[in-house]
FIFIGU-944870 format. One record per residue (C-alpha): residue number from 1; residue in one letter; x, y, z. Coordinates in Angstrom, 2 decimals, padded with zeros to 5 digits, m for minus. Layout:
(NUM; "A"; (X; Y; Z))
...
# end
This chain:
(1; "M"; (004.64; 056.48; 000.34))
(2; "V"; (001.05; 055.30; 000.74))
(3; "V"; (001.00; 054.15; m002.88))
(4; "V"; (004.21; 052.15; m002.42))
(5; "I"; (002.82; 050.45; 000.69))
(6; "A"; (m000.47; 049.70; m001.08))
(7; "V"; (001.33; 048.21; m004.11))
(8; "A"; (003.60; 046.12; m001.87))
(9; "A"; (000.58; 044.84; 000.09))
(10; "F"; (m001.22; 044.00; m003.17))
(11; "I"; (001.78; 042.12; m004.58))
(12; "T"; (002.25; 040.21; m001.32))
(13; "T"; (m001.44; 039.24; m001.23))
(14; "A"; (m001.45; 038.20; m004.88))
(15; "Y"; (001.68; 036.10; m004.44))
(16; "S"; (000.26; 034.41; m001.32))
(17; "S"; (m002.96; 033.63; m003.17))
(18; "Y"; (m001.02; 032.18; m006.10))
(19; "L"; (001.06; 029.96; m003.78))
(20; "A"; (m002.07; 028.70; m002.00))
(21; "Y"; (m003.76; 027.94; m005.33))
(22; "S"; (m000.65; 026.22; m006.68))
(23; "R"; (m000.32; 024.06; m003.55))
(24; "Q"; (m004.01; 023.11; m003.68))
(25; "S"; (m003.66; 022.18; m007.36))
(26; "E"; (m000.57; 020.03; m006.64))
(27; "L"; (m002.39; 018.27; m003.82))
(28; "G"; (m005.40; 017.56; m006.05))
(29; "T"; (m003.18; 016.09; m008.76))
(30; "L"; (m001.27; 014.04; m006.19))
(31; "Q"; (m004.56; 012.69; m004.76))
(32; "E"; (m005.72; 011.66; m008.25))
(33; "D"; (m002.40; 009.92; m008.97))
(34; "C"; (m002.62; 008.15; m005.61))
(35; "Y"; (m006.15; 006.93; m006.41))
(36; "R"; (m005.08; 005.68; m009.87))
(37; "F"; (m002.11; 003.82; m008.40))
(38; "S"; (m004.36; 002.24; m005.76))
(39; "R"; (m006.69; 000.98; m008.52))
(40; "S"; (m003.68; m000.41; m010.39))
(41; "V"; (m002.57; m002.33; m007.30))
(42; "R"; (m006.10; m003.71; m006.78))
(43; "G"; (m005.98; m005.05; m010.34))
(44; "Y"; (m002.32; m006.14; m010.41))
(45; "E"; (m002.46; m009.75; m011.64))
(46; "A"; (000.78; m010.80; m009.93))
(47; "I"; (m000.93; m010.60; m006.50))
(48; "L"; (m004.53; m011.49; m007.33))
(49; "E"; (m006.30; m014.71; m006.49))
(50; "R"; (m006.97; m017.01; m009.44))
(51; "P"; (m010.03; m019.15; m008.70))
(52; "L"; (m010.05; m022.74; m009.96))
(53; "L"; (m013.12; m022.39; m012.17))
(54; "T"; (m012.01; m019.31; m014.11))
(55; "Q"; (m008.89; m017.93; m015.73))
(56; "Q"; (m009.78; m014.36; m014.75))
(57; "P"; (m008.21; m013.04; m011.55))
(58; "L"; (m010.53; m011.35; m009.09))
(59; "S"; (m009.84; m007.65; m008.65))
(60; "G"; (m009.31; m006.73; m005.02))
(61; "H"; (m008.88; m010.38; m003.91))
(62; "L"; (m005.23; m010.43; m002.91))
(63; "D"; (m003.52; m013.81; m002.58))
(64; "Q"; (m001.52; m014.01; 000.65))
(65; "S"; (001.14; m016.31; m000.79))
(66; "R"; (001.68; m013.95; m003.72))
(67; "L"; (001.95; m010.97; m001.38))
(68; "D"; (004.66; m012.86; 000.50))
(69; "R"; (006.70; m013.15; m002.71))
(70; "L"; (006.08; m009.60; m003.94))
(71; "N"; (008.86; m007.04; m003.76))
(72; "R"; (009.15; m003.35; m004.46))
(73; "S"; (011.22; m003.77; m007.62))
(74; "L"; (008.41; m005.79; m009.23))
(75; "L"; (005.92; m003.09; m008.31))
(76; "E"; (008.12; m000.34; m009.71))
(77; "R"; (008.77; m002.21; m012.92))
(78; "N"; (005.14; m003.16; m013.58))
(79; "L"; (003.02; m000.35; m012.14))
(80; "N"; (005.09; 002.77; m012.93))
(81; "S"; (004.16; 005.10; m010.09))
(82; "P"; (004.47; 008.78; m011.01))
(83; "H"; (005.61; 009.67; m007.46))
(84; "P"; (007.44; 008.06; m004.55))
(85; "Y"; (005.02; 005.94; m002.54))
(86; "N"; (004.44; 003.63; 000.37))
(87; "L"; (001.98; 000.79; m000.10))
(88; "T"; (000.61; m001.10; 002.91))
(89; "I"; (m001.82; m004.03; 002.92))
(90; "V"; (m003.31; m005.13; 006.24))
(91; "D"; (m005.27; m008.32; 006.95))
(92; "R"; (m007.78; m007.11; 009.53))
(93; "V"; (m008.46; m010.57; 010.97))
(94; "T"; (m004.92; m011.85; 011.50))
(95; "G"; (m003.30; m008.43; 011.87))
(96; "R"; (m000.64; m009.36; 009.35))
(97; "N"; (000.61; m006.61; 007.08))
(98; "W"; (002.76; m006.18; 004.00))
(99; "S"; (004.51; m002.89; 003.33))
(100; "Y"; (006.37; m001.84; 000.21))
(101; "G"; (008.30; 001.39; m000.05))
(102; "P"; (009.96; 003.84; 002.31))
(103; "A"; (008.26; 005.79; 005.07))
(104; "V"; (006.89; 009.20; 004.19))
(105; "P"; (009.57; 011.85; 004.79))
(106; "A"; (008.69; 014.62; 007.23))
(107; "G"; (007.59; 017.95; 005.83))
(108; "V"; (006.57; 016.81; 002.33))
(109; "T"; (003.24; 017.26; 000.59))
(110; "S"; (001.52; 013.87; 000.66))
(111; "A"; (m001.81; 012.26; m000.18))
(112; "A"; (m003.28; 008.95; 000.95))
(113; "V"; (m005.97; 006.60; m000.32))
(114; "N"; (m007.50; 003.67; 001.58))
(115; "S"; (m009.36; 000.87; m000.23))
(116; "P"; (m011.04; m002.27; 001.05))
(117; "V"; (m009.61; m005.57; m000.21))
(118; "L"; (m009.95; m009.25; 000.57))
(119; "V"; (m006.86; m011.14; 001.64))
(120; "V"; (m007.16; m014.77; 000.52))
(121; "R"; (m005.32; m016.95; 003.01))
(122; "E"; (m003.61; m020.23; 002.14))
(123; "D"; (m006.42; m022.18; 003.84))
(124; "G"; (m008.92; m020.58; 001.42))
(125; "L"; (m010.52; m018.21; 003.91))
(126; "R"; (m011.02; m014.62; 002.84))
(127; "D"; (m010.28; m011.95; 005.39))
(128; "P"; (m011.30; m008.31; 005.08))
(129; "G"; (m008.30; m006.12; 004.53))
(130; "N"; (m007.19; m002.61; 003.82))
(131; "L"; (m004.96; m001.27; 001.06))
(132; "K"; (m003.35; 002.08; 001.85))
(133; "V"; (m001.30; 004.05; m000.64))
(134; "V"; (000.57; 007.18; 000.39))
(135; "M"; (002.32; 009.30; m002.25))
(136; "W"; (004.39; 012.42; m001.85))
(137; "L"; (006.15; 015.04; m003.91))
# end
């Protein structure tokens, strides 16, 4: 009887450890995917400012008028996220924000990445902003 209890306790402990390791591994992979997607958004030419003196868009300088025209279907078609996501860009000076994607469902494993960006307003001023990407399984 003692042997049966000891074996059952061992199997339960081993299974719990495996589940914890598996969950931690999933979360690490999800965090990496979230970071990669955030970098893709920061370099997505359809929303970047194009200065007059160069043909190269500026990474992380997001054009307000282009953000106004952006929609989720364009993001999905061009950036190919590996997971469901919510993308939010906030202009910290004006308080204006742009959000693409559904809210995070309750009870799911999720990861989030915040990145600083500049929001280029129509009057040419550049406001500090924040890009937040949340992904879930």
